[in-house]
C-alpha positions as CSV (number, residue, x, y, z in Angstrom):
1,X,17.0,-1.4,33.6
2,X,20.6,-0.9,32.3
3,X,20.1,2.5,30.7
4,X,21.3,1.3,27.3
5,X,19.9,-0.7,24.4
6,X,20.2,-4.5,24.7
7,X,17.5,-5.9,22.3
8,X,17.1,-5.7,18.5
9,X,13.6,-4.4,18.9
10,X,14.9,-1.3,20.6
11,X,17.1,-0.3,17.7
12,X,16.3,3.0,16.0
13,X,14.3,2.5,12.8
14,X,15.5,5.8,11.3
15,X,13.4,8.4,9.4
16,X,10.7,7.0,7.3
17,X,11.4,3.4,8.5
18,X,9.9,4.4,11.8
19,X,6.4,5.1,10.4
20,X,4.0,2.6,11.8
21,X,0.7,4.0,10.5
22,X,0.0,6.4,7.7
23,X,-3.0,7.7,5.7
24,X,-3.1,9.3,2.3
25,X,-4.6,9.3,-1.2
26,X,-3.3,6.3,-3.1
27,X,-2.5,7.8,-6.5
28,X,-0.3,5.2,-8.1
29,X,1.0,1.6,-7.9
30,X,3.6,0.2,-10.3
31,X,6.0,-2.7,-10.4
32,X,9.6,-1.5,-10.6
33,X,13.0,-3.2,-10.8
34,X,15.4,-3.1,-7.9
35,X,18.4,-0.7,-8.1
36,X,20.9,-3.6,-7.6
37,X,20.6,-7.1,-9.1
38,X,22.0,-8.8,-6.0
39,X,21.6,-8.1,-2.3
40,X,24.4,-8.8,0.2
41,X,23.7,-9.3,3.9
42,X,26.2,-8.4,6.7
43,X,27.2,-12.1,7.0
44,X,28.2,-12.2,3.3
45,X,25.1,-14.1,2.1
46,X,23.9,-13.0,-1.3
47,X,20.7,-13.5,-3.1
48,X,18.8,-12.0,-6.1
49,X,17.0,-8.8,-5.4
50,X,13.2,-8.7,-5.9
51,X,11.1,-6.5,-8.1
52,X,9.1,-4.1,-6.0
53,X,5.7,-2.5,-6.0
54,X,6.1,1.3,-5.7
55,X,3.1,2.8,-4.0
56,X,2.6,6.6,-4.0
57,X,0.5,8.4,-1.4
58,X,-0.5,12.0,-1.8
59,X,-1.8,14.3,0.9
60,X,-0.2,11.8,3.3
61,X,-0.3,12.2,7.0
62,X,1.6,10.1,9.6
63,X,-0.8,8.7,12.2
64,X,1.7,6.8,14.4
65,X,5.5,6.4,14.7
66,X,7.4,3.6,16.3
67,X,8.0,4.3,20.0
68,X,10.8,6.8,20.6
69,X,11.1,7.7,16.9
70,X,10.8,11.3,15.7
71,X,8.3,12.0,13.0
72,X,10.0,12.9,9.7
73,X,8.7,15.6,7.3
74,X,6.7,14.4,4.4
75,X,7.7,16.8,1.7
76,X,4.8,18.3,-0.3
77,X,2.5,15.7,1.2
78,X,3.9,12.9,-1.0
79,X,5.2,9.6,0.5
80,X,6.4,6.5,-1.4
81,X,6.3,3.0,-0.1
82,X,8.0,0.0,-1.6
83,X,6.6,-3.5,-1.2
84,X,8.9,-6.5,-2.2
85,X,7.2,-8.4,-5.0
86,X,9.2,-11.4,-6.5
87,X,12.3,-12.1,-8.4
88,X,12.2,-10.8,-12.0
89,X,10.0,-12.9,-14.2
90,X,8.6,-14.9,-11.2
91,X,5.2,-14.8,-9.4
92,X,5.1,-14.0,-5.7
93,X,5.0,-17.0,-3.4
94,X,1.9,-17.6,-1.4
95,X,3.9,-17.2,1.8
96,X,5.7,-14.0,0.7
97,X,5.2,-10.6,2.5
98,X,3.6,-9.3,-0.7
99,X,0.8,-11.9,-0.6
100,X,0.4,-12.2,3.2
101,X,0.6,-8.5,4.0
102,X,-0.3,-6.4,1.0
103,X,-2.7,-8.6,-1.0
104,X,-4.4,-10.5,1.9
105,X,-5.1,-7.3,3.8
106,X,-6.7,-5.7,0.8
107,X,-8.8,-8.8,0.2
108,X,-9.9,-8.7,3.8
109,X,-11.5,-5.3,3.0
110,X,-13.1,-6.7,-0.1
111,X,-10.7,-5.3,-2.8
112,X,-7.6,-5.9,-4.8
113,X,-4.8,-3.5,-3.9
114,X,-5.1,-1.6,-7.3
115,X,-8.8,-1.0,-6.6
116,X,-7.9,1.4,-3.9
117,X,-6.3,3.8,-6.4
118,X,-8.0,7.2,-6.2
119,X,-9.1,6.6,-2.7
120,X,-7.8,7.6,0.8
121,X,-6.3,4.5,2.5
122,X,-4.9,3.8,5.9
123,X,-1.8,1.6,6.0
124,X,-0.3,0.1,9.1
125,X,2.6,-2.2,9.9
126,X,1.1,-5.2,11.7
127,X,2.5,-8.5,12.8
128,X,1.6,-11.1,10.1
129,X,2.1,-14.8,10.0
130,X,4.0,-15.8,6.9
131,X,4.4,-19.6,7.4
132,X,5.3,-22.3,9.9
133,X,8.5,-24.5,9.8
134,X,9.9,-27.3,11.9
135,X,12.1,-26.3,14.8
136,X,15.6,-27.8,14.5
137,X,17.9,-29.0,17.2
138,X,21.6,-28.5,17.5
139,X,22.1,-31.6,15.3
140,X,20.1,-29.9,12.5
141,X,17.3,-32.3,12.7
142,X,13.6,-31.4,13.5
143,X,12.7,-31.6,17.1
144,X,10.0,-34.1,17.9
145,X,7.5,-33.3,20.6
146,X,5.9,-35.6,23.2
147,X,3.0,-36.2,20.9
148,X,5.3,-37.6,18.3
149,X,4.9,-34.6,15.9
150,X,7.4,-32.1,14.8
151,X,7.6,-28.9,16.9
152,X,6.7,-26.1,14.6
153,X,8.0,-22.5,14.6
154,X,5.8,-19.7,13.5
155,X,7.6,-17.2,11.2
156,X,6.1,-13.7,11.3
157,X,6.9,-10.2,10.0
158,X,5.9,-6.7,11.1
159,X,8.1,-4.8,8.6
160,X,5.5,-4.2,5.9
161,X,2.4,-2.2,5.5
162,X,-1.1,-3.7,5.4
163,X,-4.4,-2.1,4.4
164,X,-6.6,-1.5,7.5
165,X,-10.1,-0.1,7.7
166,X,-10.0,3.6,6.8
167,X,-11.3,6.2,9.3
168,X,-14.0,8.6,8.2
169,X,-14.4,12.2,9.3
170,X,-16.9,11.1,12.0
171,X,-14.5,8.8,13.8
172,X,-13.7,9.8,17.4
173,X,-9.9,9.9,16.8
174,X,-10.3,12.4,13.8
175,X,-12.9,14.5,15.7
176,X,-10.6,14.7,18.8
177,X,-7.6,15.6,16.6
178,X,-9.4,18.4,14.8
179,X,-10.8,19.7,18.1
180,X,-7.3,19.9,19.5
181,X,-6.2,21.9,16.5
182,X,-8.9,24.6,16.5
183,X,-9.5,25.2,20.2
184,X,-8.5,28.8,20.9
185,X,-8.7,29.8,17.3
186,X,-11.2,32.1,15.5
187,X,-13.2,30.6,12.6
188,X,-11.0,32.3,10.0
189,X,-7.8,31.1,11.6
190,X,-9.3,27.6,11.8
191,X,-10.1,27.6,8.1
192,X,-6.4,28.3,7.4
193,X,-5.2,25.7,9.8
194,X,-7.5,23.0,8.6
195,X,-6.5,23.7,5.0
196,X,-2.8,23.4,5.7
197,X,-2.5,20.7,8.4
198,X,-1.6,17.4,6.6
199,X,-4.1,15.3,8.5
200,X,-7.0,17.7,8.8
201,X,-7.0,18.6,5.1
202,X,-7.8,15.0,4.3
203,X,-11.3,15.7,5.7
204,X,-12.4,19.0,3.9
205,X,-15.8,18.9,5.6
206,X,-14.2,20.4,8.7
207,X,-12.8,23.4,6.8
208,X,-16.2,23.9,5.1
209,X,-17.9,23.8,8.4
210,X,-15.6,26.5,9.7
211,X,-16.5,28.6,6.7
212,X,-20.2,28.1,7.4
213,X,-19.8,28.8,11.2
214,X,-21.1,25.3,12.0
215,X,-17.8,23.8,13.1
216,X,-18.4,24.4,16.8
217,X,-21.6,22.3,16.7
218,X,-19.9,19.6,14.6
219,X,-17.1,19.2,17.1
220,X,-19.1,19.7,20.3
221,X,-17.3,23.0,21.1
222,X,-18.6,26.4,22.2
223,X,-17.7,30.0,21.1
224,X,-16.1,32.3,23.6
225,X,-15.0,35.8,22.6
226,X,-15.2,34.7,18.9
227,X,-12.9,31.7,19.5
228,X,-13.6,27.9,19.7
229,X,-13.5,26.6,23.3
230,X,-14.2,23.5,25.2
231,X,-17.6,23.3,26.9
232,X,-17.5,23.9,30.7
233,X,-18.1,20.2,31.4
234,X,-14.8,19.4,29.8
235,X,-12.6,22.1,31.3
């Protein structure tokens, strides 16, 4: 170990770019034009900017950040995601990130992306194969393998969000999260916490259970001195 960054994967993503997994109520999807007509890379290469799909999540909660990244604040619970679509007036290519990540992941769950509007969704940045292309040598020609076929290189991306199976309130990760929030609290304090916490409030059944004094049973907790506590077997 050198003690300093030496690979591109270690670079800081910065703010919202570091979000790897997020859950929220998908309230809107619309195609928008890019702010600039052309995009210029650091090496001077320019190309036409693409239209984008603007995705709005309300009551959003970050589930996972990239390693080493600090979790940013989601103001008023609303988070916006932009998915590159296609050049103005054109249809997205079959190998584009829009089709391979956004559309294909929705289809894998049995829906079109727009059919998730009005529902809670979980989005995650996953490594997705876009296409394969011949590997070229120093002479610019495709490299031929021992079998006489071109050596192919797999092109992937992990920059864009995909739809993944949504977690319900009975999933172990949610139950463990809520347990961690309420242990040591009175029922009335738990009601307030579960109503305000960005992730817990996505599952109002926990707040309602606290109001009805059934939350301890629901979470496998016990009551001690009027507060939620772990059972003796877990201490």
